[in-house]
N, C-alpha and C positions, 0 to 999 in steps of 0.2 A: 505493501500500500506506499504510495506516498505521502510525504509529509509537506508541511507548509503549504502556502498561498498559491495557486495559478496567477499566471501572470497577467495584467491585464490586457485586454485584445486590443488597447490602445497602444500598449507600449511593450510589445512581445521581445524577449530578446532576442539577438543575433542567433542564428546557428539552429538547435533543436529549442524548440519552445518549452519542452521539459527539462531542459539539462541543469535548470536553478535548483529542481527537486529529485533530481534522478541518482538514486544511488551508483550506477555503473558508469558515471557521464566522464569522461574524457576529453584533451584538450581541445580535439576534433567538432565537439558537439558544442562547444561556445563557438566555433568560428564558420561549421558546415553545417547546412541544413540537410538532417538524413534521408538517404533514397529509401523509396519503399521496397519492402523485403517480403515475399510470401512466406508464410509461417505455416499455413495448411492451404490447401487447394482451393480454398474459397476465402481466404483471409490473410491480408498485408499488415506488416505494421512499417512506420515510417520510424527508424532507428540505425544507427550504425553499427549495435552491438545486439541485433536482432536474438533471443534466447538466451541471453546473457542471465536473466534471471527466474523466468519461469518455461519449460516448454511446453508446448501446445497441448500434451497430453496429460499435464498436471494441473491444467491451467482452473482454474472453479467455472469458467463457462465452456469450457471443454464437453463434449457429448460422446 
């Protein structure tokens, strides 16, 4: 679960908008928007490190 407050839509940080609250954020997250990466056949995630925290099989929303 992410902690902290989401950024203001009027003042989104550069790079990944979740990087201020992401526990796996690294330097690239601050400077570069993340690409979309497939995590399942019908789902994508915008992240430089997809799968770093939880895999689709262990996600609470996985069926």
